[in-house]
N, C-alpha and C positions, 0 to 999 in steps of 0.2 A: 302537667298544668294545662295545655291544650285540651287534653282527653277530659279533664274535669269541666272546663268552659264549654265543650261541646255537649256534654251530657246534661248540665245545668241548662243549657239552651233549650235542648229537647224537652226537659222537664217543664219548662215553662210553656212551650208551645202546645205539648200534650195536655197540661192540666188547666192553661188557660187562665184569662184574669178571673173569671168567676169561680175559681177553685175547684174546677172540674176533677174528679179523681179518676186517677189512671188505674186500669185494671189489667195491666201487663207490665213486663219488664224488658227494657232493652237488652239485646245481647251482651253489651259490655258491663252491664250492671249484674247481670247473672255470673258472668266470669268473677267479676270482683267480689261477688258474694261466695265464691268457691262451689258453684253450682257445676256437677259433672253431666255434660249433655250426652246425648246418645251416640253422636258421632266420635266424640272423644271416648266415651267409654269403649265403643266396639274397636277403634284403632289402636288407642294409647295403652289398654287394659286388658281387654279379652284376647285381641290378636296377639299383642304381645307377651300375655303370661300364660294362656290356655292353648296348649299344644293339641292340634286337631286329633292326633290319634288318641289322646286321652279322655275325648269326649264321652265314650261310652261308659265311663266309670261314673257319670253322672246323670246322662241321658236315660241309661238303662237301670231302672230302680232295682231290679234284681241284683245286679252286679253292684250296685251301691250297697244294698242290704248284705251283700257278702262279704264287701269290704269292712263293714261295721261288724260283723260277727268276727272276723279276724283280728280286730282291733279291740274286742270287747267294748264296742260302743251300743248301747241299747238301741234296738229297732222295734216296731211291732211284730208281734209273732205271726209268722206266715202259716196259714192253714191249708194252703194248696197253691198250685200254679196251673192254669189252664192254657196250652199252647195251640192245639188244634181243634177245629169243629168236631171232628169225630169223636172227641172225649167229652162233649158238652154235655151230654145226658149224665154221665157218671159223675162228672164235677158238680152238676146241678143236683144231684141227689145228695151229695155231702154237704153243699152249701144250705139245702132245705131244711138241715136239721139243726141249724145253728139259729140262735134268736138274734144275736147282734154280730155284725161284721162290716167290713170295708171291702168294696171291690175298686180296684184300679188299674188303669192301664199301665203295662211296665215301662212302655216308652211315652207316656203322655207328658203334655205341658201345661202349664198355667191352670191345674187343678180339672183340666177338662176329663170327663169321663168317670170321675170319683164318684162313687155311690156309697153314702153311709147309711146302714140299715141298723136302727136302734130297737127295733121290736118285730116280733113275728107273732101273728095269729093266724094259725092253720097255714093255708097256701098263699096268704096275703103278708106282705112285708112293709114296715112302716120307717119313714125316715125321722130322725129326731124333731123335725117340725110338723110331724103328724101326717106326712102325704103318704097315700098308699100306693104301694108297687106291687102289681099283680105277679103272679109266677110267670105268665107269659110275657109280661113286660121286662121282667128281669132276664129271661133267657134271650130275649131279643136284645137287650142291653149288652149282655155278654158277647153275643154274635157280633155286635158292631165294633166291641173292642177288638176282637180277634181280626175283623176285616181291616183295622187300621184307621177308623174313623177319628180317633183322637191322638194318633201316634205323630211324632215328628216325621214329617216328609210323607204321611199317609201310608207307611208300609205296614204289612202285617204285624200284628202285635200279640202279647201274651197278657193273660188276666191273673192279678195278684188277688188273693182272698186272704186277708189277714184280721187279726183281732182289732176290733173298735176300741179307740183310746178313750177314756172316761176322762175328761180334763179335771185339773186340781181346781177344786171350789173357789179358790182365792181370785182365779181369773175367770171361772167359767160363768160367775155371777155377773160378768160384763158383758157376756156374749147373749146372742139370740139365735135359736135353732141349730147352732152349729158349734165347731170348736175351734177355739183361738189357737193361733200359732204364731211362733216367734222365728224371725228372720235375723240372721248373723252375718254380715257381710265380712269377709276376710280377704285381706291383701297380703300376699307373701306370707301367708300362714298367721297373720297379725289380724284380731278382731278390729274392725274399723269403725263400724256403726251396727246397732241393732234396733229392731223395732218389734212390736206385738201387733198382730192383725186380728181385729175383733169382727165376727160376722155379724150383720144387720137383717132387719126384716127386708131390706131393699136388696141385699146382697143373696138373699134366699139360703141363709145359713152358711155361705161360704166365704172364707176368709181370703177374699179376693178384692183388692182396693179398686179395680176397674169396674166391679159389678156393686159397689157400694159399700163395701166395708169399712170399718174404722181403723186408723193406724195412729198408734202412740208411740213415741220414741222410747227407748230404753237407755238408761244412763250406764254406760259399761263398767264403771268402777263400783256401782252399787246395786245396780239390777232394779232399780226404782223408775216408774214410766214417768213421762213428763210430755208437755204438749198435746197434741191431738188434732187429726185432720181427717175430713169426710168429704169425699167429692171435690178436692182442691180447696176446701173451706176450712178455715180453723175452726176448731170446736172445743169444749172443756168437759162435756158431758156426752155419753153415749146416747144417740137419737132415741133408741127405744127402750133401754131400761132406764135412762136418766142418771146413771151411775157416773161419778167423777172419774175422769181418765186417769187423771195425774196422781201420783203418790201411791201407785200400787206396787207391792214388792213382789218381784217374780220369783217364786220358789225355786230353791236348788240353782240360782243364777251362776254361781261357779262352777257347777257341773255342766251347765249348758255352754259356757265358753270352753272349758276343759274338752268336752266332746268335740265342739267345732274345730278346735285346732287339732286334735289328733286326727280327725276325719281330713282336714284340709292337708295335713302332712301326708297321708295315705294316698289321696288323690292325686297330690303332686300337679295341680292346678294352682295358677298364682292369684286369680280373681274370680272368687266363688261366693254364691250364697249357700248357707245351710238353714234348713227349716226345722223346727222342733215343734213338739207339742210337750206339754207337762202332765203326766200321766198321774192319776192320784195315788196309785200304790207303786210305780216303779221310779216315778221322777221323769226327768228329761228323755226323750226318745226322739231319735232322728226320722223324720218323715222322707226327706229328700235332700239332695244337693242340686245346685244349678249353676251351670257356667256362664249364664247370662242373666245374672240378677238384675232387676228392674231399678228405676231409680227414684221412685216415690218415697223410698225411705229418707230422703232429703227433705222433702214435704213434711214428714213426721217430725223430723228433727228441726225443721225450720231453719236448717243450716246446710251449706254445701258440704260434701264428702271430700272434695279435693285437698283442702289444707291436711287432712288426715293421711290420705294417700301419700302426698308429698313428704309429710313427716315420715311415714314407714320407709319411703325410697331413701331418705337421708341416712338411715341406719345400717350400720354393716351388716353382712350376713348373721354373725355370731350373736349380735344384739337382737335379733328377730327369730330366734330359734329356741327350741327347749322351753324350759321355765323361765328363761330372762324375758319372755313376753309378757308374764304377769306384771313386771316393772313398769311397761310400758302403757299399761291400760289406764292408770288414772291420768297420766297426760294426755292420750287421745280422747279421753272423755271431755277433756277442757280445752281441747284445741280450738282455738279462737277462730271464728269466721263471720262476715257481715251476716246479719239475719236476712232469711228470704221473706218478703211480705206476702202474706196469705189473706185472702178475703176472710172477713169475719163473719 
């Protein structure tokens, strides 16, 4: 009771007699909304559930791909791997024969260092947005990846050359200059939340929320999108395409959840994010897994994730393993929590 009085008193002071609108939330309001903060995420979920010795399974994209292959989980086809500078010339000769491809650091994070080439014209390469990359620029980029510019901890890295994914038209029509991706957060092997990230002009074609991409929540039980957020502001339409964000059905949604659960089982970490793209030909493919998934997914849902995590904690190990997990998904999708107030 005292807690409620204090919160109400602060509301009156913050909003004032003139009806001033508050653009922030107090910590106790966030907690009551079920919001997972970064400290609680790190201490209560990442440290407690993700053993340090298992981090290479998600931090090294080559190892993640190997795990996926062993479990028959689709991943983009690998054309080649560059590990040392002395092989750069030979590697570039192979690469220069391809019309489209993706280059990524094996140990990169947050999408840094990833280069998507959609077209080649002679010795010039072009991104999906039409930006020209010269052969000299490309060789330099390969060299910087090897030197560890984009790797976790700045250690020397490897370059992965892989097939460019052509996104399913159902969701590609929502994006600009890049490929939308889907993130599923799993806790103890159970899908807890999911969202789709849509590139924008502001994000330069990257599905990175901190750079200006759009996020839309996905209903776990139906695979349909709802909500919408961009730059911490609630939106209903994509800022560039003007397409309605809500009501989009994610193709092969059950396959996405199935692959995420199987990969989580194999990685053996308790709190992870798994990122997918939906290929027009092969369906869902895994891009990577993440042992430190961000918290913005809660903004996309306009709801905190804590009630879902606590619900999963309340289950017995038998209830959250194997095919029994499918029975939990409808309940998780409807798990109540106070809504987050987001600027319109």
